[in-house]
VOFI-387206 format. One record per residue: residue in three letters; x, y, z of N, C-alpha, C, O in turn. Coordinates in steps of 0.1 Angstrom, whole numbers, plus 2048, in hexadecimal, padded with zeros to 3 digits. Last residue first. Layout:
N
<r><r>Ala</r><n_c1>X</n_c1><n_c2>Y</n_c2><n_c3>Z</n_c3><ca_c1>X</ca_c1><ca_c2>Y</ca_c2><ca_c3>Z</ca_c3><c_c1>X</c_c1><c_c2>Y</c_c2><c_c3>Z</c_c3><o_c1>X</o_c1><o_c2>Y</o_c2><o_c3>Z</o_c3></r>
...
//
This chain:
82
<r><r>Ala</r><n_c1>705</n_c1><n_c2>168</n_c2><n_c3>948</n_c3><ca_c1>711</ca_c1><ca_c2>16D</ca_c2><ca_c3>940</ca_c3><c_c1>71A</c_c1><c_c2>175</c_c2><c_c3>948</c_c3><o_c1>724</o_c1><o_c2>179</o_c2><o_c3>943</o_c3></r>
<r><r>Gln</r><n_c1>6EF</n_c1><n_c2>163</n_c2><n_c3>957</n_c3><ca_c1>6F9</ca_c1><ca_c2>159</ca_c2><ca_c3>957</ca_c3><c_c1>706</c_c1><c_c2>15D</c_c2><c_c3>950</c_c3><o_c1>710</o_c1><o_c2>157</o_c2><o_c3>951</o_c3></r>
<r><r>Asp</r><n_c1>6DE</n_c1><n_c2>178</n_c2><n_c3>952</n_c3><ca_c1>6E3</ca_c1><ca_c2>176</ca_c2><ca_c3>95F</ca_c3><c_c1>6EF</c_c1><c_c2>16C</c_c2><c_c3>960</c_c3><o_c1>6F8</o_c1><o_c2>16E</o_c2><o_c3>968</o_c3></r>
<r><r>Ser</r><n_c1>6D8</n_c1><n_c2>173</n_c2><n_c3>937</n_c3><ca_c1>6DF</ca_c1><ca_c2>17F</ca_c2><ca_c3>93B</ca_c3><c_c1>6E6</c_c1><c_c2>17E</c_c2><c_c3>949</c_c3><o_c1>6F1</o_c1><o_c2>182</o_c2><o_c3>94B</o_c3></r>
<r><r>Ser</r><n_c1>6C8</n_c1><n_c2>15C</n_c2><n_c3>93A</n_c3><ca_c1>6D4</ca_c1><ca_c2>15C</ca_c2><ca_c3>932</ca_c3><c_c1>6DE</c_c1><c_c2>167</c_c2><c_c3>935</c_c3><o_c1>6EA</o_c1><o_c2>166</o_c2><o_c3>936</o_c3></r>
<r><r>Thr</r><n_c1>6B3</n_c1><n_c2>167</n_c2><n_c3>948</n_c3><ca_c1>6BB</ca_c1><ca_c2>15C</ca_c2><ca_c3>94E</ca_c3><c_c1>6C8</c_c1><c_c2>15B</c_c2><c_c3>947</c_c3><o_c1>6D2</o_c1><o_c2>159</o_c2><o_c3>94D</o_c3></r>
<r><r>Ala</r><n_c1>6A9</n_c1><n_c2>179</n_c2><n_c3>935</n_c3><ca_c1>6AD</ca_c1><ca_c2>17E</ca_c2><ca_c3>942</ca_c3><c_c1>6B6</c_c1><c_c2>173</c_c2><c_c3>949</c_c3><o_c1>6C1</o_c1><o_c2>177</o_c2><o_c3>94F</o_c3></r>
<r><r>Asp</r><n_c1>6A1</n_c1><n_c2>167</n_c2><n_c3>921</n_c3><ca_c1>6AB</ca_c1><ca_c2>171</ca_c2><ca_c3>91E</ca_c3><c_c1>6B1</c_c1><c_c2>177</c_c2><c_c3>92B</c_c3><o_c1>6BD</o_c1><o_c2>178</o_c2><o_c3>92C</o_c3></r>
<r><r>Gln</r><n_c1>68D</n_c1><n_c2>159</n_c2><n_c3>92E</n_c3><ca_c1>699</ca_c1><ca_c2>152</ca_c2><ca_c3>92A</ca_c3><c_c1>6A4</c_c1><c_c2>15C</c_c2><c_c3>927</c_c3><o_c1>6B0</o_c1><o_c2>159</o_c2><o_c3>92A</o_c3></r>
<r><r>Glu</r><n_c1>67B</n_c1><n_c2>16D</n_c2><n_c3>932</n_c3><ca_c1>680</ca_c1><ca_c2>167</ca_c2><ca_c3>93E</ca_c3><c_c1>68D</c_c1><c_c2>15F</c_c2><c_c3>93A</c_c3><o_c1>697</o_c1><o_c2>160</o_c2><o_c3>941</o_c3></r>
<r><r>Ala</r><n_c1>675</n_c1><n_c2>173</n_c2><n_c3>918</n_c3><ca_c1>67B</ca_c1><ca_c2>17D</ca_c2><ca_c3>920</ca_c3><c_c1>681</c_c1><c_c2>177</c_c2><c_c3>92C</c_c3><o_c1>68C</o_c1><o_c2>17C</o_c2><o_c3>930</o_c3></r>
<r><r>Gly</r><n_c1>669</n_c1><n_c2>15B</n_c2><n_c3>911</n_c3><ca_c1>675</ca_c1><ca_c2>15F</ca_c2><ca_c3>90A</ca_c3><c_c1>67C</c_c1><c_c2>16A</c_c2><c_c3>912</c_c3><o_c1>688</o_c1><o_c2>169</o_c2><o_c3>913</o_c3></r>
<r><r>Leu</r><n_c1>652</n_c1><n_c2>15B</n_c2><n_c3>921</n_c3><ca_c1>65C</ca_c1><ca_c2>151</ca_c2><ca_c3>923</ca_c3><c_c1>66A</c_c1><c_c2>154</c_c2><c_c3>91C</c_c3><o_c1>674</o_c1><o_c2>152</o_c2><o_c3>922</o_c3></r>
<r><r>Glu</r><n_c1>645</n_c1><n_c2>171</n_c2><n_c3>916</n_c3><ca_c1>649</ca_c1><ca_c2>172</ca_c2><ca_c3>924</ca_c3><c_c1>654</c_c1><c_c2>167</c_c2><c_c3>927</c_c3><o_c1>65E</o_c1><o_c2>16A</o_c2><o_c3>92D</o_c3></r>
<r><r>Glu</r><n_c1>640</n_c1><n_c2>167</n_c2><n_c3>8FC</n_c3><ca_c1>648</ca_c1><ca_c2>173</ca_c2><ca_c3>8FE</ca_c3><c_c1>64E</c_c1><c_c2>174</c_c2><c_c3>90C</c_c3><o_c1>659</o_c1><o_c2>178</o_c2><o_c3>90E</o_c3></r>
<r><r>Ile</r><n_c1>62E</n_c1><n_c2>153</n_c2><n_c3>903</n_c3><ca_c1>63B</ca_c1><ca_c2>14F</ca_c2><ca_c3>8FD</ca_c3><c_c1>645</c_c1><c_c2>15B</c_c2><c_c3>8FE</c_c3><o_c1>651</o_c1><o_c2>159</o_c2><o_c3>900</o_c3></r>
<r><r>Arg</r><n_c1>619</n_c1><n_c2>162</n_c2><n_c3>90E</n_c3><ca_c1>621</ca_c1><ca_c2>159</ca_c2><ca_c3>917</ca_c3><c_c1>62E</c_c1><c_c2>155</c_c2><c_c3>910</c_c3><o_c1>638</o_c1><o_c2>154</o_c2><o_c3>918</o_c3></r>
<r><r>Gln</r><n_c1>611</n_c1><n_c2>16F</n_c2><n_c3>8F6</n_c3><ca_c1>615</ca_c1><ca_c2>177</ca_c2><ca_c3>902</ca_c3><c_c1>61E</c_c1><c_c2>16E</c_c2><c_c3>90B</c_c3><o_c1>628</o_c1><o_c2>172</o_c2><o_c3>910</o_c3></r>
<r><r>Glu</r><n_c1>608</n_c1><n_c2>159</n_c2><n_c3>8E7</n_c3><ca_c1>613</ca_c1><ca_c2>161</ca_c2><ca_c3>8E2</ca_c3><c_c1>619</c_c1><c_c2>169</c_c2><c_c3>8EE</c_c3><o_c1>625</o_c1><o_c2>16B</o_c2><o_c3>8EF</o_c3></r>
<r><r>Val</r><n_c1>5F3</n_c1><n_c2>150</n_c2><n_c3>8F7</n_c3><ca_c1>5FE</ca_c1><ca_c2>147</ca_c2><ca_c3>8F5</ca_c3><c_c1>60A</c_c1><c_c2>14F</c_c2><c_c3>8F0</c_c3><o_c1>616</o_c1><o_c2>14E</o_c2><o_c3>8F5</o_c3></r>
<r><r>Thr</r><n_c1>5E2</n_c1><n_c2>166</n_c2><n_c3>8F4</n_c3><ca_c1>5E6</ca_c1><ca_c2>162</ca_c2><ca_c3>901</ca_c3><c_c1>5F3</c_c1><c_c2>159</c_c2><c_c3>900</c_c3><o_c1>5FC</o_c1><o_c2>15B</o_c2><o_c3>908</o_c3></r>
<r><r>Ser</r><n_c1>5DE</n_c1><n_c2>165</n_c2><n_c3>8D8</n_c3><ca_c1>5E3</ca_c1><ca_c2>171</ca_c2><ca_c3>8DF</ca_c3><c_c1>5E9</c_c1><c_c2>16E</c_c2><c_c3>8ED</c_c3><o_c1>5F4</o_c1><o_c2>172</o_c2><o_c3>8F0</o_c3></r>
<r><r>Leu</r><n_c1>5D1</n_c1><n_c2>14D</n_c2><n_c3>8D5</n_c3><ca_c1>5DE</ca_c1><ca_c2>14F</ca_c2><ca_c3>8CF</ca_c3><c_c1>5E5</c_c1><c_c2>15B</c_c2><c_c3>8D5</c_c3><o_c1>5F1</o_c1><o_c2>15B</o_c2><o_c3>8D7</o_c3></r>
<r><r>Ile</r><n_c1>5B9</n_c1><n_c2>152</n_c2><n_c3>8E3</n_c3><ca_c1>5C2</ca_c1><ca_c2>148</ca_c2><ca_c3>8E8</ca_c3><c_c1>5D0</c_c1><c_c2>14A</c_c2><c_c3>8E2</c_c3><o_c1>5DA</o_c1><o_c2>149</o_c2><o_c3>8EA</o_c3></r>
<r><r>Thr</r><n_c1>5AE</n_c1><n_c2>167</n_c2><n_c3>8D3</n_c3><ca_c1>5B1</ca_c1><ca_c2>169</ca_c2><ca_c3>8E2</ca_c3><c_c1>5BB</c_c1><c_c2>15F</c_c2><c_c3>8E7</c_c3><o_c1>5C4</o_c1><o_c2>162</o_c2><o_c3>8EE</o_c3></r>
<r><r>Lys</r><n_c1>5AB</n_c1><n_c2>15A</n_c2><n_c3>8BB</n_c3><ca_c1>5B4</ca_c1><ca_c2>165</ca_c2><ca_c3>8BC</ca_c3><c_c1>5B8</c_c1><c_c2>168</c_c2><c_c3>8CA</c_c3><o_c1>5C4</o_c1><o_c2>16B</o_c2><o_c3>8CD</o_c3></r>
<r><r>Cys</r><n_c1>598</n_c1><n_c2>147</n_c2><n_c3>8C2</n_c3><ca_c1>5A5</ca_c1><ca_c2>143</ca_c2><ca_c3>8BE</ca_c3><c_c1>5AF</c_c1><c_c2>14E</c_c2><c_c3>8BF</c_c3><o_c1>5BA</o_c1><o_c2>14C</o_c2><o_c3>8C3</o_c3></r>
<r><r>Arg</r><n_c1>582</n_c1><n_c2>158</n_c2><n_c3>8C7</n_c3><ca_c1>587</ca_c1><ca_c2>150</ca_c2><ca_c3>8D2</ca_c3><c_c1>596</c_c1><c_c2>14B</c_c2><c_c3>8CE</c_c3><o_c1>59F</o_c1><o_c2>14B</o_c2><o_c3>8D7</o_c3></r>
<r><r>Asn</r><n_c1>57E</n_c1><n_c2>163</n_c2><n_c3>8AE</n_c3><ca_c1>583</ca_c1><ca_c2>16C</ca_c2><ca_c3>8B9</ca_c3><c_c1>588</c_c1><c_c2>164</c_c2><c_c3>8C5</c_c3><o_c1>592</o_c1><o_c2>168</o_c2><o_c3>8CB</o_c3></r>
<r><r>Val</r><n_c1>576</n_c1><n_c2>14C</n_c2><n_c3>8A1</n_c3><ca_c1>582</ca_c1><ca_c2>153</ca_c2><ca_c3>89D</ca_c3><c_c1>587</c_c1><c_c2>15C</c_c2><c_c3>8A8</c_c3><o_c1>593</o_c1><o_c2>15C</o_c2><o_c3>8AB</o_c3></r>
<r><r>Leu</r><n_c1>55E</n_c1><n_c2>148</n_c2><n_c3>8AE</n_c3><ca_c1>568</ca_c1><ca_c2>13E</ca_c2><ca_c3>8AF</ca_c3><c_c1>576</c_c1><c_c2>144</c_c2><c_c3>8AB</c_c3><o_c1>580</o_c1><o_c2>141</o_c2><o_c3>8B1</o_c3></r>
<r><r>Lys</r><n_c1>54F</n_c1><n_c2>15F</n_c2><n_c3>8A7</n_c3><ca_c1>552</ca_c1><ca_c2>15D</ca_c2><ca_c3>8B5</ca_c3><c_c1>55E</c_c1><c_c2>153</c_c2><c_c3>8B7</c_c3><o_c1>566</o_c1><o_c2>154</o_c2><o_c3>8BF</o_c3></r>
<r><r>Val</r><n_c1>54E</n_c1><n_c2>15A</n_c2><n_c3>88B</n_c3><ca_c1>554</ca_c1><ca_c2>166</ca_c2><ca_c3>890</ca_c3><c_c1>558</c_c1><c_c2>165</c_c2><c_c3>89F</c_c3><o_c1>563</o_c1><o_c2>168</o_c2><o_c3>8A3</o_c3></r>
<r><r>Gly</r><n_c1>53E</n_c1><n_c2>143</n_c2><n_c3>88C</n_c3><ca_c1>54C</ca_c1><ca_c2>142</ca_c2><ca_c3>887</ca_c3><c_c1>554</c_c1><c_c2>14F</c_c2><c_c3>88B</c_c3><o_c1>560</o_c1><o_c2>14D</o_c2><o_c3>88F</o_c3></r>
<r><r>Arg</r><n_c1>526</n_c1><n_c2>14C</n_c2><n_c3>894</n_c3><ca_c1>52D</ca_c1><ca_c2>143</ca_c2><ca_c3>89D</ca_c3><c_c1>53C</c_c1><c_c2>143</c_c2><c_c3>899</c_c3><o_c1>545</o_c1><o_c2>143</o_c2><o_c3>8A1</o_c3></r>
<r><r>Glu</r><n_c1>520</n_c1><n_c2>15B</n_c2><n_c3>87D</n_c3><ca_c1>521</ca_c1><ca_c2>162</ca_c2><ca_c3>88A</ca_c3><c_c1>529</c_c1><c_c2>159</c_c2><c_c3>894</c_c3><o_c1>531</o_c1><o_c2>15E</o_c2><o_c3>89B</o_c3></r>
<r><r>Tyr</r><n_c1>51F</n_c1><n_c2>146</n_c2><n_c3>86B</n_c3><ca_c1>529</ca_c1><ca_c2>151</ca_c2><ca_c3>869</ca_c3><c_c1>52B</c_c1><c_c2>158</c_c2><c_c3>876</c_c3><o_c1>536</o_c1><o_c2>15B</o_c2><o_c3>87A</o_c3></r>
<r><r>Glu</r><n_c1>508</n_c1><n_c2>138</n_c2><n_c3>874</n_c3><ca_c1>516</ca_c1><ca_c2>132</ca_c2><ca_c3>874</ca_c3><c_c1>521</c_c1><c_c2>13C</c_c2><c_c3>873</c_c3><o_c1>52B</o_c1><o_c2>13B</o_c2><o_c3>879</o_c3></r>
<r><r>Val</r><n_c1>4F5</n_c1><n_c2>14B</n_c2><n_c3>86F</n_c3><ca_c1>4F7</ca_c1><ca_c2>147</ca_c2><ca_c3>87C</ca_c3><c_c1>505</c_c1><c_c2>141</c_c2><c_c3>87E</c_c3><o_c1>50C</o_c1><o_c2>143</o_c2><o_c3>887</o_c3></r>
<r><r>Leu</r><n_c1>4F7</n_c1><n_c2>14C</n_c2><n_c3>853</n_c3><ca_c1>4FA</ca_c1><ca_c2>158</ca_c2><ca_c3>85B</ca_c3><c_c1>4FD</c_c1><c_c2>155</c_c2><c_c3>869</c_c3><o_c1>506</o_c1><o_c2>15A</o_c2><o_c3>86F</o_c3></r>
<r><r>Ala</r><n_c1>4F0</n_c1><n_c2>132</n_c2><n_c3>84C</n_c3><ca_c1>4FE</ca_c1><ca_c2>137</ca_c2><ca_c3>849</ca_c3><c_c1>501</c_c1><c_c2>143</c_c2><c_c3>851</c_c3><o_c1>50C</o_c1><o_c2>145</o_c2><o_c3>855</o_c3></r>
<r><r>Arg</r><n_c1>4D5</n_c1><n_c2>132</n_c2><n_c3>853</n_c3><ca_c1>4DE</ca_c1><ca_c2>12A</ca_c2><ca_c3>85B</ca_c3><c_c1>4ED</c_c1><c_c2>12F</c_c2><c_c3>859</c_c3><o_c1>4F5</o_c1><o_c2>12E</o_c2><o_c3>862</o_c3></r>
<r><r>Glu</r><n_c1>4CD</n_c1><n_c2>142</n_c2><n_c3>83E</n_c3><ca_c1>4CA</ca_c1><ca_c2>147</ca_c2><ca_c3>84C</ca_c3><c_c1>4D4</c_c1><c_c2>13F</c_c2><c_c3>855</c_c3><o_c1>4DA</o_c1><o_c2>145</o_c2><o_c3>85E</o_c3></r>
<r><r>Ile</r><n_c1>4D4</n_c1><n_c2>134</n_c2><n_c3>827</n_c3><ca_c1>4DA</ca_c1><ca_c2>141</ca_c2><ca_c3>82A</ca_c3><c_c1>4D8</c_c1><c_c2>145</c_c2><c_c3>838</c_c3><o_c1>4E1</o_c1><o_c2>14B</o_c2><o_c3>83E</o_c3></r>
<r><r>Gly</r><n_c1>4D8</n_c1><n_c2>110</n_c2><n_c3>830</n_c3><ca_c1>4D2</ca_c1><ca_c2>11C</ca_c2><ca_c3>829</ca_c3><c_c1>4D9</c_c1><c_c2>129</c_c2><c_c3>82D</c_c3><o_c1>4E2</o_c1><o_c2>129</o_c2><o_c3>836</o_c3></r>
<r><r>Ile</r><n_c1>4F2</n_c1><n_c2>0F7</n_c2><n_c3>82B</n_c3><ca_c1>4E9</ca_c1><ca_c2>100</ca_c2><ca_c3>834</ca_c3><c_c1>4E4</c_c1><c_c2>10B</c_c2><c_c3>82B</c_c3><o_c1>4EA</o_c1><o_c2>10F</o_c2><o_c3>821</o_c3></r>
<r><r>Lys</r><n_c1>503</n_c1><n_c2>0EB</n_c2><n_c3>81B</n_c3><ca_c1>4FB</ca_c1><ca_c2>0E2</ca_c2><ca_c3>823</ca_c3><c_c1>4F1</c_c1><c_c2>0EA</c_c2><c_c3>82C</c_c3><o_c1>4E8</o_c1><o_c2>0E5</o_c2><o_c3>832</o_c3></r>
<r><r>Gly</r><n_c1>516</n_c1><n_c2>0F4</n_c2><n_c3>809</n_c3><ca_c1>508</ca_c1><ca_c2>0F8</ca_c2><ca_c3>808</ca_c3><c_c1>4FE</c_c1><c_c2>0F0</c_c2><c_c3>810</c_c3><o_c1>4F3</o_c1><o_c2>0EE</o_c2><o_c3>80C</o_c3></r>
<r><r>Gln</r><n_c1>530</n_c1><n_c2>0F0</n_c2><n_c3>80D</n_c3><ca_c1>529</ca_c1><ca_c2>0E5</ca_c2><ca_c3>807</ca_c3><c_c1>51A</c_c1><c_c2>0E8</c_c2><c_c3>805</c_c3><o_c1>513</o_c1><o_c2>0E0</o_c2><o_c3>7FF</o_c3></r>
<r><r>Glu</r><n_c1>538</n_c1><n_c2>107</n_c2><n_c3>81B</n_c3><ca_c1>53D</ca_c1><ca_c2>105</ca_c2><ca_c3>80E</ca_c3><c_c1>535</c_c1><c_c2>0FA</c_c2><c_c3>806</c_c3><o_c1>534</o_c1><o_c2>0FB</o_c2><o_c3>7FA</o_c3></r>
<r><r>Val</r><n_c1>52A</n_c1><n_c2>103</n_c2><n_c3>834</n_c3><ca_c1>526</ca_c1><ca_c2>10E</ca_c2><ca_c3>82B</ca_c3><c_c1>52B</c_c1><c_c2>10C</c_c2><c_c3>81D</c_c3><o_c1>524</o_c1><o_c2>10E</o_c2><o_c3>813</o_c3></r>
<r><r>Arg</r><n_c1>536</n_c1><n_c2>0EC</n_c2><n_c3>83E</n_c3><ca_c1>528</ca_c1><ca_c2>0EC</ca_c2><ca_c3>83C</ca_c3><c_c1>524</c_c1><c_c2>0F7</c_c2><c_c3>832</c_c3><o_c1>51B</o_c1><o_c2>0F6</o_c2><o_c3>829</o_c3></r>
<r><r>Glu</r><n_c1>551</n_c1><n_c2>0F4</n_c2><n_c3>83F</n_c3><ca_c1>54D</ca_c1><ca_c2>0E9</ca_c2><ca_c3>837</ca_c3><c_c1>53E</c_c1><c_c2>0E9</c_c2><c_c3>834</c_c3><o_c1>53A</o_c1><o_c2>0E8</o_c2><o_c3>828</o_c3></r>
<r><r>Ile</r><n_c1>550</n_c1><n_c2>109</n_c2><n_c3>852</n_c3><ca_c1>554</ca_c1><ca_c2>10C</ca_c2><ca_c3>844</ca_c3><c_c1>550</c_c1><c_c2>100</c_c2><c_c3>83B</c_c3><o_c1>54B</o_c1><o_c2>103</o_c2><o_c3>82F</o_c3></r>
<r><r>Ile</r><n_c1>548</n_c1><n_c2>0FA</n_c2><n_c3>868</n_c3><ca_c1>540</ca_c1><ca_c2>105</ca_c2><ca_c3>863</ca_c3><c_c1>543</c_c1><c_c2>108</c_c2><c_c3>854</c_c3><o_c1>53A</o_c1><o_c2>108</o_c2><o_c3>84C</o_c3></r>
<r><r>Glu</r><n_c1>55F</n_c1><n_c2>0EA</n_c2><n_c3>86C</n_c3><ca_c1>552</ca_c1><ca_c2>0E4</ca_c2><ca_c3>869</ca_c3><c_c1>548</c_c1><c_c2>0EE</c_c2><c_c3>863</c_c3><o_c1>541</o_c1><o_c2>0EB</o_c2><o_c3>85A</o_c3></r>
<r><r>Glu</r><n_c1>572</n_c1><n_c2>0FD</n_c2><n_c3>871</n_c3><ca_c1>574</ca_c1><ca_c2>0F4</ca_c2><ca_c3>865</ca_c3><c_c1>566</c_c1><c_c2>0EE</c_c2><c_c3>862</c_c3><o_c1>563</o_c1><o_c2>0ED</o_c2><o_c3>856</o_c3></r>
<r><r>Leu</r><n_c1>568</n_c1><n_c2>107</n_c2><n_c3>88A</n_c3><ca_c1>569</ca_c1><ca_c2>110</ca_c2><ca_c3>87E</ca_c3><c_c1>56A</c_c1><c_c2>107</c_c2><c_c3>871</c_c3><o_c1>564</o_c1><o_c2>10B</o_c2><o_c3>867</o_c3></r>
<r><r>Gln</r><n_c1>56C</n_c1><n_c2>0F0</n_c2><n_c3>899</n_c3><ca_c1>55E</ca_c1><ca_c2>0F5</ca_c2><ca_c3>897</ca_c3><c_c1>55E</c_c1><c_c2>0FE</c_c2><c_c3>88B</c_c3><o_c1>555</o_c1><o_c2>0FE</o_c2><o_c3>883</o_c3></r>
<r><r>Ala</r><n_c1>588</n_c1><n_c2>0EF</n_c2><n_c3>899</n_c3><ca_c1>580</ca_c1><ca_c2>0E4</ca_c2><ca_c3>894</ca_c3><c_c1>572</c_c1><c_c2>0E8</c_c2><c_c3>891</c_c3><o_c1>56D</o_c1><o_c2>0E4</o_c2><o_c3>886</o_c3></r>
<r><r>Val</r><n_c1>58E</n_c1><n_c2>106</n_c2><n_c3>8A7</n_c3><ca_c1>592</ca_c1><ca_c2>105</ca_c2><ca_c3>899</ca_c3><c_c1>58A</c_c1><c_c2>0FA</c_c2><c_c3>892</c_c3><o_c1>586</o_c1><o_c2>0FB</o_c2><o_c3>887</o_c3></r>
<r><r>Ala</r><n_c1>583</n_c1><n_c2>100</n_c2><n_c3>8C0</n_c3><ca_c1>57E</ca_c1><ca_c2>10C</ca_c2><ca_c3>8B8</ca_c3><c_c1>582</c_c1><c_c2>10A</c_c2><c_c3>8AA</c_c3><o_c1>579</o_c1><o_c2>10D</o_c2><o_c3>8A1</o_c3></r>
<r><r>Glu</r><n_c1>593</n_c1><n_c2>0EB</n_c2><n_c3>8C7</n_c3><ca_c1>585</ca_c1><ca_c2>0E9</ca_c2><ca_c3>8C6</ca_c3><c_c1>57F</c_c1><c_c2>0F4</c_c2><c_c3>8BE</c_c3><o_c1>576</o_c1><o_c2>0F2</o_c2><o_c3>8B5</o_c3></r>
<r><r>Glu</r><n_c1>5AD</n_c1><n_c2>0F7</n_c2><n_c3>8C9</n_c3><ca_c1>5AA</ca_c1><ca_c2>0EC</ca_c2><ca_c3>8BF</ca_c3><c_c1>59B</c_c1><c_c2>0EA</c_c2><c_c3>8BD</c_c3><o_c1>597</o_c1><o_c2>0E7</o_c2><o_c3>8B2</o_c3></r>
<r><r>Phe</r><n_c1>5A9</n_c1><n_c2>10A</n_c2><n_c3>8DE</n_c3><ca_c1>5AC</ca_c1><ca_c2>10E</ca_c2><ca_c3>8D0</ca_c3><c_c1>5A9</c_c1><c_c2>104</c_c2><c_c3>8C6</c_c3><o_c1>5A3</o_c1><o_c2>107</o_c2><o_c3>8BC</o_c3></r>
<r><r>Thr</r><n_c1>58C</n_c1><n_c2>100</n_c2><n_c3>8F1</n_c3><ca_c1>59A</ca_c1><ca_c2>101</ca_c2><ca_c3>8EF</ca_c3><c_c1>59C</c_c1><c_c2>106</c_c2><c_c3>8E1</c_c3><o_c1>593</o_c1><o_c2>107</o_c2><o_c3>8D9</o_c3></r>
<r><r>Leu</r><n_c1>56E</n_c1><n_c2>112</n_c2><n_c3>8FB</n_c3><ca_c1>576</ca_c1><ca_c2>109</ca_c2><ca_c3>8F3</ca_c3><c_c1>585</c_c1><c_c2>10B</c_c2><c_c3>8F3</c_c3><o_c1>58A</o_c1><o_c2>116</o_c2><o_c3>8F5</o_c3></r>
<r><r>Asp</r><n_c1>560</n_c1><n_c2>125</n_c2><n_c3>909</n_c3><ca_c1>563</ca_c1><ca_c2>118</ca_c2><ca_c3>910</ca_c3><c_c1>56B</c_c1><c_c2>10F</c_c2><c_c3>908</c_c3><o_c1>56F</o_c1><o_c2>104</o_c2><o_c3>90D</o_c3></r>
<r><r>Ala</r><n_c1>55B</n_c1><n_c2>139</n_c2><n_c3>8F7</n_c3><ca_c1>564</ca_c1><ca_c2>13C</ca_c2><ca_c3>902</ca_c3><c_c1>568</c_c1><c_c2>130</c_c2><c_c3>90A</c_c3><o_c1>571</o_c1><o_c2>130</o_c2><o_c3>911</o_c3></r>
<r><r>Pro</r><n_c1>547</n_c1><n_c2>12F</n_c2><n_c3>8E6</n_c3><ca_c1>555</ca_c1><ca_c2>12E</ca_c2><ca_c3>8E2</ca_c3><c_c1>55F</c_c1><c_c2>131</c_c2><c_c3>8ED</c_c3><o_c1>56A</o_c1><o_c2>12C</o_c2><o_c3>8EC</o_c3></r>
<r><r>Asp</r><n_c1>52F</n_c1><n_c2>11B</n_c2><n_c3>8F6</n_c3><ca_c1>534</ca_c1><ca_c2>129</ca_c2><ca_c3>8F4</ca_c3><c_c1>543</c_c1><c_c2>128</c_c2><c_c3>8F0</c_c3><o_c1>54A</o_c1><o_c2>120</o_c2><o_c3>8F6</o_c3></r>
<r><r>Gly</r><n_c1>527</n_c1><n_c2>103</n_c2><n_c3>8FD</n_c3><ca_c1>528</ca_c1><ca_c2>106</ca_c2><ca_c3>8EF</ca_c3><c_c1>52D</c_c1><c_c2>114</c_c2><c_c3>8EC</c_c3><o_c1>52F</o_c1><o_c2>117</o_c2><o_c3>8E0</o_c3></r>
<r><r>Pro</r><n_c1>516</n_c1><n_c2>10D</n_c2><n_c3>91A</n_c3><ca_c1>51D</ca_c1><ca_c2>102</ca_c2><ca_c3>912</ca_c3><c_c1>51C</c_c1><c_c2>106</c_c2><c_c3>904</c_c3><o_c1>512</o_c1><o_c2>10B</o_c2><o_c3>8FF</o_c3></r>
<r><r>Lys</r><n_c1>51B</n_c1><n_c2>12F</n_c2><n_c3>926</n_c3><ca_c1>512</ca_c1><ca_c2>124</ca_c2><ca_c3>922</ca_c3><c_c1>51A</c_c1><c_c2>119</c_c2><c_c3>91A</c_c3><o_c1>524</o_c1><o_c2>11D</o_c2><o_c3>914</o_c3></r>
<r><r>Ser</r><n_c1>534</n_c1><n_c2>137</n_c2><n_c3>93F</n_c3><ca_c1>52C</ca_c1><ca_c2>13A</ca_c2><ca_c3>933</ca_c3><c_c1>525</c_c1><c_c2>12D</c_c2><c_c3>92F</c_c3><o_c1>528</o_c1><o_c2>122</o_c2><o_c3>933</o_c3></r>
<r><r>Thr</r><n_c1>546</n_c1><n_c2>136</n_c2><n_c3>953</n_c3><ca_c1>538</ca_c1><ca_c2>134</ca_c2><ca_c3>956</ca_c3><c_c1>52E</c_c1><c_c2>136</c_c2><c_c3>94A</c_c3><o_c1>522</o_c1><o_c2>136</o_c2><o_c3>94C</o_c3></r>
<r><r>Ser</r><n_c1>564</n_c1><n_c2>124</n_c2><n_c3>94B</n_c3><ca_c1>55C</ca_c1><ca_c2>130</ca_c2><ca_c3>94C</ca_c3><c_c1>54D</c_c1><c_c2>12C</c_c2><c_c3>94F</c_c3><o_c1>549</o_c1><o_c2>121</o_c2><o_c3>94F</o_c3></r>
<r><r>Lys</r><n_c1>57C</n_c1><n_c2>115</n_c2><n_c3>94B</n_c3><ca_c1>571</ca_c1><ca_c2>112</ca_c2><ca_c3>953</ca_c3><c_c1>569</c_c1><c_c2>11E</c_c2><c_c3>955</c_c3><o_c1>567</o_c1><o_c2>123</o_c2><o_c3>961</o_c3></r>
<r><r>Ser</r><n_c1>58C</n_c1><n_c2>10A</n_c2><n_c3>92C</n_c3><ca_c1>58A</ca_c1><ca_c2>114</ca_c2><ca_c3>937</ca_c3><c_c1>57D</c_c1><c_c2>110</c_c2><c_c3>93E</c_c3><o_c1>574</o_c1><o_c2>109</o_c2><o_c3>939</o_c3></r>
<r><r>Lys</r><n_c1>5A0</n_c1><n_c2>0EE</n_c2><n_c3>925</n_c3><ca_c1>593</ca_c1><ca_c2>0F5</ca_c2><ca_c3>924</ca_c3><c_c1>591</c_c1><c_c2>0FE</c_c2><c_c3>92F</c_c3><o_c1>593</o_c1><o_c2>0FB</o_c2><o_c3>93B</o_c3></r>
<r><r>Thr</r><n_c1>5C3</n_c1><n_c2>0F4</n_c2><n_c3>920</n_c3><ca_c1>5B8</ca_c1><ca_c2>0ED</ca_c2><ca_c3>926</ca_c3><c_c1>5AB</c_c1><c_c2>0F5</c_c2><c_c3>924</c_c3><o_c1>5AB</o_c1><o_c2>101</o_c2><o_c3>921</o_c3></r>
<r><r>Met</r><n_c1>5DA</n_c1><n_c2>0F0</n_c2><n_c3>905</n_c3><ca_c1>5D2</ca_c1><ca_c2>0F9</ca_c2><ca_c3>90E</ca_c3><c_c1>5C6</c_c1><c_c2>0F1</c_c2><c_c3>914</c_c3><o_c1>5C1</o_c1><o_c2>0E8</o_c2><o_c3>90D</o_c3></r>
//
């Protein structure tokens, strides 16, 4: 997937690819699990994590929809050739 060209601020999860969002989630998890951040920062990281998860879900949903469309097109093409 290519990076979207939205007008949102830099660092906004809406600007991230799936892979970038997952990488950031992994970094957040590592920092929290290792106790590298305090409770206040953990809350901020949690909020960002929720946004990143939502971004991943949106991308996966889009990909799943496209795969279903391609499958339907393939089925239609197969039916036409039979």
